[in-house]
C-alpha positions as CSV (number, residue, x, y, z in Angstrom):
1,M,-97.5,120.4,215.9
2,P,-96.5,122.7,213.4
3,A,-93.2,122.1,212.0
4,I,-90.7,124.3,213.3
5,G,-88.4,125.5,210.5
6,L,-84.8,125.2,211.1
7,F,-82.8,128.2,209.9
8,P,-79.1,127.9,209.5
9,L,-77.3,129.9,212.2
10,R,-75.3,132.9,210.9
11,A,-71.8,132.1,211.1
12,S,-70.2,134.2,213.6
13,R,-67.1,136.3,212.7
14,P,-64.0,134.5,214.0
15,A,-62.4,136.1,217.0
16,A,-59.6,138.3,216.3
17,R,-56.2,136.9,217.0
18,S,-55.1,137.6,220.5
19,N,-51.8,138.9,219.4
20,Q,-53.6,141.5,217.2
21,R,-56.1,142.4,219.9
22,N,-53.3,143.0,222.5
23,A,-50.7,144.3,220.0
24,V,-48.9,147.4,221.1
25,P,-47.7,149.8,218.2
26,R,-44.0,149.4,217.6
27,T,-41.8,152.4,218.2
28,G,-38.3,152.9,217.0
29,R,-35.4,151.8,219.2
30,S,-33.8,154.4,221.3
31,G,-30.2,155.6,220.6
32,T,-28.9,153.9,223.8
33,G,-30.4,150.7,222.8
34,R,-28.9,150.8,219.3
35,L,-25.5,151.7,220.8
36,T,-25.7,148.8,223.3
37,A,-26.6,146.4,220.5
38,W,-23.8,147.6,218.4
39,L,-21.3,147.3,221.2
40,N,-22.6,143.8,221.9
41,R,-21.9,142.8,218.3
42,N,-18.6,144.6,217.9
43,R,-17.0,144.3,221.3
44,R,-13.5,143.8,220.1
45,L,-13.6,146.7,217.8
46,A,-14.9,148.9,220.5
47,V,-12.1,147.9,222.9
48,A,-9.6,148.6,220.1
49,L,-11.0,152.0,219.4
50,L,-10.9,152.9,223.2
51,L,-7.3,151.7,223.4
52,C,-6.2,153.8,220.4
53,G,-7.9,156.8,221.8
54,A,-6.2,156.4,225.2
55,A,-2.8,155.9,223.5
56,G,-3.3,159.1,221.4
57,I,-4.1,161.2,224.5
58,A,-1.1,159.8,226.3
59,V,1.3,160.6,223.4
60,H,-0.1,164.1,223.2
61,Q,0.3,164.7,226.9
62,L,3.9,163.3,227.0
63,T,5.0,165.2,223.8
64,P,6.9,168.3,225.0
65,A,6.0,171.6,223.5
66,P,8.4,172.9,220.7
67,A,11.3,174.6,222.3
68,H,11.9,178.3,221.8
69,T,15.0,178.7,219.5
70,V,17.0,181.6,218.1
71,S,19.2,181.9,215.0
72,A,23.0,182.0,215.2
73,L,25.9,181.6,212.8
74,A,28.1,178.5,212.8
75,A,30.9,177.1,210.6
76,A,29.5,175.5,207.5
77,R,32.6,173.2,207.4
78,D,35.8,172.6,209.2
79,L,37.8,175.9,208.9
80,P,41.6,176.3,209.6
81,A,43.0,179.0,211.7
82,G,43.7,182.1,209.7
83,A,40.9,181.5,207.1
84,T,39.3,184.6,205.8
85,L,35.6,184.1,206.2
86,G,33.1,184.2,203.2
87,S,29.4,183.5,202.8
88,T,30.1,179.9,202.0
89,D,31.8,179.4,205.3
90,L,28.8,180.5,207.3
91,A,25.6,178.5,208.2
92,A,22.6,179.8,210.1
93,I,21.4,177.3,212.6
94,N,18.6,177.4,215.3
95,V,19.9,176.9,218.9
96,L,18.5,177.3,222.4
97,P,19.0,180.9,223.7
98,S,21.0,179.4,226.6
99,M,23.7,178.3,224.0
100,L,24.4,181.9,223.1
101,S,27.3,183.4,224.9
102,A,28.5,187.0,224.8
103,G,30.0,187.8,221.5
104,T,28.2,185.2,219.5
105,F,27.3,186.3,215.9
106,T,23.8,186.2,214.7
107,E,24.3,188.2,211.5
108,A,26.7,187.5,208.7
109,T,27.5,191.2,208.3
110,G,29.8,191.0,211.3
111,L,31.7,188.1,210.0
112,N,32.3,188.4,206.2
113,G,35.9,189.3,205.6
114,K,37.1,188.5,209.1
115,Q,40.0,186.2,209.9
116,L,39.9,183.2,212.2
117,A,42.5,183.1,215.0
118,A,41.8,179.4,215.8
119,P,40.4,176.5,213.8
120,L,36.7,175.8,214.0
121,R,34.8,172.5,213.6
122,M,31.7,172.3,211.4
123,G,28.7,173.4,213.4
124,Q,30.6,175.4,216.0
125,L,29.2,178.8,216.7
126,F,31.2,181.9,215.8
127,T,32.2,184.3,218.6
128,D,34.4,187.5,218.5
129,A,37.0,185.5,220.7
130,Q,37.7,183.3,217.6
131,L,38.6,186.2,215.3
132,V,41.8,188.2,214.8
133,G,41.1,191.5,216.6
134,P,40.2,192.8,220.0
135,G,38.0,189.9,220.8
136,L,41.2,187.7,221.2
137,L,41.6,189.3,224.6
138,T,38.3,187.8,225.9
139,G,38.9,186.5,229.3
140,A,42.3,188.1,229.8
141,P,43.0,190.0,233.0
142,P,41.7,193.6,233.1
143,G,44.2,196.0,231.5
144,S,45.7,193.3,229.3
145,A,46.9,194.5,225.8
146,A,47.4,192.7,222.5
147,V,51.0,193.5,221.6
148,P,52.4,192.8,218.1
149,L,56.0,191.6,218.0
150,R,58.3,191.0,215.0
151,M,60.6,188.1,215.6
152,A,64.2,188.2,214.5
153,D,63.8,184.8,212.9
154,P,60.5,184.8,210.8
155,S,60.7,181.1,210.2
156,S,60.5,180.3,213.9
157,I,56.9,181.6,213.9
158,R,55.9,178.3,212.4
159,L,56.8,176.6,215.7
160,V,54.2,178.3,217.8
161,S,50.4,178.5,217.5
162,P,47.7,180.5,219.3
163,G,47.2,179.5,222.8
164,Q,50.7,178.5,223.6
165,L,52.8,180.3,226.2
166,V,56.1,181.9,225.4
167,N,58.8,184.0,227.1
168,V,59.9,186.9,225.0
169,V,63.6,187.6,225.0
170,L,65.4,190.7,223.8
171,T,69.0,190.2,222.5
172,S,71.0,193.4,222.2
173,G,74.6,194.0,221.0
174,S,76.4,192.5,218.1
175,G,78.7,190.2,219.9
176,Y,81.7,191.8,218.3
177,E,82.1,195.5,219.0
178,Q,79.2,195.4,221.5
179,K,78.8,192.7,224.0
180,A,75.6,190.6,223.4
181,A,73.2,190.6,226.3
182,S,69.8,188.9,226.7
183,K,66.9,190.1,228.8
184,V,63.5,188.5,229.3
185,L,60.9,191.1,228.6
186,A,57.7,189.0,229.3
187,T,57.2,185.7,230.9
188,A,54.6,183.0,230.0
189,V,52.5,185.3,227.8
190,P,49.8,183.6,225.7
191,V,50.1,183.8,221.9
192,L,47.0,185.2,220.3
193,W,48.0,185.1,216.6
194,T,51.0,184.5,214.3
195,S,51.6,185.3,210.7
196,A,52.1,181.6,210.0
197,E,48.3,181.0,210.1
198,E,46.8,180.3,206.8
199,G,44.8,182.9,205.0
200,Q,46.7,185.9,206.4
201,D,45.5,189.1,204.9
202,G,47.0,191.8,207.0
203,Q,44.2,192.1,209.5
204,W,46.7,193.4,212.1
205,L,49.0,195.4,209.8
206,S,47.6,197.9,207.3
207,S,50.6,197.5,205.2
208,G,49.9,193.7,204.9
209,D,53.6,193.0,205.8
210,S,53.1,190.5,208.6
211,D,56.1,188.2,208.0
212,G,57.6,187.1,211.4
213,L,54.8,188.8,213.3
214,M,53.4,187.4,216.6
215,V,50.7,189.0,218.8
216,V,50.7,188.2,222.5
217,A,48.5,189.2,225.4
218,A,50.6,191.2,227.9
219,T,49.9,192.9,231.2
220,P,50.3,196.7,231.2
221,A,53.9,196.4,232.6
222,E,54.8,193.8,230.0
223,A,53.2,195.8,227.2
224,S,55.4,198.8,228.2
225,A,58.6,196.7,228.0
226,L,57.6,195.0,224.7
227,A,56.4,198.2,222.9
228,G,59.1,199.1,220.4
229,A,61.5,196.4,221.8
230,S,62.4,195.3,218.3
231,T,64.1,198.6,217.7
232,Q,66.4,197.9,220.6
233,G,67.7,194.6,219.4
234,K,66.4,191.2,218.2
235,L,63.4,189.5,219.6
236,F,63.1,185.8,220.2
237,F,60.6,183.6,221.9
238,V,61.0,180.5,224.1
239,L,58.2,178.0,224.4
240,V,57.1,177.4,228.0
241,G,54.5,175.2,229.7
242,P,51.7,176.3,231.9
243,G,52.7,177.2,235.5
244,P,51.8,175.0,238.5
């Protein structure tokens, strides 16, 4: 038989790797997946951030809106009764509108040069009721009048201060040729101002001569009796307490 030649078999190409044959092209991770992976790795940090955000929202909700305020004038320091007000005595402060009463000053032009009828503490608001002038009659009964009286003994004025109640007594006669007699002209009238207050500058008298002067709040009947009484005799006062 003829020899049959043996020829080497051609090596077959190795099979492609299964993982290459079945490989699926990679695609990028979705945003949700990346976020989930980050949260898994940084769980504590995420919780802390959420708590901080919640706290910030709570503070914002609980913080009240800025209150509406207005400007008013107050005493820049403790001021004595009778002081003549200057720019250094005044301070502009912001207060709630509900704190402003009638007669409260909001501009310095209405205060400079005025005289205090009562002492003020630092920070206390200025009103016309605290100044020597018509404002002293604030709250008095309708028809009340501020009556100036000159006492026979000027030094006795130092014994009384604004707000105290006095009886005003007229003493006539000399006690020698003419028999002395006393008459009560006004009973328990409040003192509004006296010349003993510091810083007096003649606010009530244009002449500036205020020695022994007292200003009281009187009813119309009392005002008629007190007007010009000092020309009829000598005027004195008696301190009295409030009625029952």
